[in-house]
C-alpha positions in Angstrom: 101.3 100.4 98.8 102.4 103.2 101.4 105.6 104.8 100.6 107.9 104.4 104.0 110.1 107.1 105.1 113.7 105.3 105.0 114.8 106.3 108.0 112.9 103.8 110.2 112.2 100.9 108.2 110.4 98.0 109.4 112.2 94.8 109.8 110.5 93.3 107.1 112.7 95.3 105.0 115.2 92.4 105.9 113.0 90.3 104.5 115.5 90.2 101.4 118.6 88.2 100.4 121.8 89.2 101.6 125.0 88.9 99.2 123.2 88.1 95.9 124.0 89.6 92.6 122.2 91.3 90.2 118.6 92.8 90.6 118.6 90.6 94.2 121.5 93.1 95.2 119.0 96.5 95.5 117.6 96.1 98.7 121.1 96.2 100.2 122.2 98.8 97.8 119.4 101.2 98.7 120.0 100.0 102.8 123.3 101.3 102.1 122.8 104.1 100.0 119.7 105.6 101.0 119.2 106.4 97.1 115.3 104.4 96.6 112.5 104.3 97.9 110.3 101.6 100.1 106.7 100.5 100.1 104.7 98.4 102.4 101.4 96.8 101.8 100.5 98.6 105.1 101.8 100.6 108.3 102.1 98.2 110.7 103.1 94.7 110.2 103.6 94.7 106.4 103.0 91.2 105.1 105.0 92.8 101.9 107.6 95.7 100.6 108.7 96.7 98.1 111.6 98.8 96.8 113.0 100.2 94.0 116.4 102.5 92.9 117.2 104.6 90.1 113.9 106.0 88.5 114.1 107.1 85.1 111.7 109.3 83.3 112.4 109.0 79.5 113.6 111.8 78.0 113.5 112.3 74.3 116.7 110.6 73.7 115.5 107.1 75.2 113.2 107.3 71.6 115.9 104.6 70.1 115.4 102.7 73.2 111.5 102.5 73.2 111.7 102.0 69.5 114.0 98.8 70.1 111.0 97.1 72.3 110.1 96.1 68.8 106.7 96.1 66.8 105.3 93.6 69.2 104.7 96.2 71.3 104.5 99.2 69.8 100.8 99.9 71.1 102.5 101.0 74.1 103.4 103.7 71.9 100.7 104.0 69.3 98.6 106.4 71.3 101.8 109.4 71.0 102.2 108.5 67.7 105.5 106.7 67.9 108.5 106.4 70.1 109.8 109.5 69.7 106.7 111.4 70.7 106.2 109.1 73.6 109.7 109.6 74.9 109.6 113.5 75.3 105.9 113.5 76.5 107.2 113.6 79.9 104.5 111.0 80.4 106.4 107.6 80.5 108.5 105.9 83.4 111.4 103.6 82.4 113.2 100.6 83.5 116.9 100.4 81.8 119.9 98.5 81.6 122.6 99.6 80.1 120.7 101.5 77.0 117.8 98.8 76.7 114.6 99.4 78.1 113.2 96.2 80.3 110.1 98.0 81.4 108.0 101.0 80.6 104.9 102.8 82.3 103.0 105.5 80.3 100.0 107.5 80.6 98.5 105.8 77.1 95.1 108.2 77.5 95.6 111.4 78.6 92.4 113.3 80.0 92.0 116.5 81.6 90.8 114.4 85.0 92.3 111.5 84.3 95.5 109.5 82.9 94.8 105.9 82.1 97.7 103.9 82.6 99.9 100.9 80.1 102.6 99.1 81.2 104.5 96.3 79.6 107.9 94.4 80.7 110.6 92.5 78.7 109.6 88.8 78.4 113.1 87.8 80.0 112.5 90.1 82.6 109.6 89.9 84.3 108.7 89.2 88.0 111.5 91.2 88.6 109.2 94.2 89.9 110.4 96.7 87.2 106.8 97.5 85.8 105.7 97.9 89.2 108.2 100.6 90.4 107.6 102.1 87.1 103.9 101.9 87.3 104.5 103.6 90.7 106.7 106.3 89.8 104.4 107.2 87.0 101.5 107.5 88.9 103.0 109.6 91.7 103.8 112.2 88.7 100.1 112.0 87.7 99.0 112.7 91.0 101.7 115.6 91.2 99.9 116.9 87.8 96.6 117.0 89.9 95.1 114.2 87.6 93.2 110.8 89.3 95.2 107.2 87.3 93.6 104.7 86.0 93.5 101.5 84.6 91.9 99.9 81.8 92.4 95.9 80.6 90.3 93.4 79.7 89.3 91.1 82.4 91.1 88.3 80.6 94.1 89.7 80.7 95.0 88.6 83.9 98.9 89.4 84.2 97.8 93.5 83.4 95.0 92.8 86.3 97.3 91.8 88.8 100.2 94.3 88.1 97.1 97.4 88.4 95.9 95.4 91.8 99.7 94.9 92.7 100.1 98.8 92.0 97.1 100.0 94.3 94.9 100.2 91.5 90.7 98.9 92.6 87.9 97.2 90.5 85.6 99.7 89.5 83.7 98.1 86.9 84.6 95.1 84.3 83.5 95.1 80.4 83.8 92.7 78.0 86.1 93.1 74.9 84.8 92.5 71.1 87.1 92.2 67.9 86.8 91.4 64.8 89.9 89.9 63.8 92.2 90.7 61.1 91.0 93.1 58.5 90.3 92.0 55.1 92.7 92.4 52.2 91.7 94.5 49.4 92.0 92.1 46.9 89.1 89.9 48.7 86.9 93.1 48.4 87.6 93.5 45.0 86.6 90.1 44.1 83.5 89.9 46.3 82.1 93.1 44.6 82.6 91.8 41.7 
């Protein structure tokens, strides 16, 4: 997506419904206040337009909100050593509502040239483009640090692939993901050895 200047927005910025409550009011808020950003899939005659406001890079104080996401999504902070380390890293963006994290995008693996991106959205708030806004903000930070954002996911992970594509990533190569299943319990190993 191409970021647009808030002055001289294309007519397509008015595609969004007017007078809608909640997150649907975001485009009107950004038009009225200028406090936000606009993106389009192309500079002339765009077919898709996105808007965001209130970006939030996580400070250390957001660690409880990251931890509150639960064990099912602990993978998002595992590569950093936990929610506290991720929140204080400066490498994570989030969308919040009343102190609750609805979406996160972070550098999952930090390399000297590349930063591999990971993202998640609360199941109750998917399809609201919160993850896309977080990924876009994170990628802008990664570029400002002089690195290149990368995205790695299983070829069978369609939601992740769609989010990556929507954020501007393009396929470089595919891989096959192998897994062995859960580890066997110590009791089983002892019984097998006897």
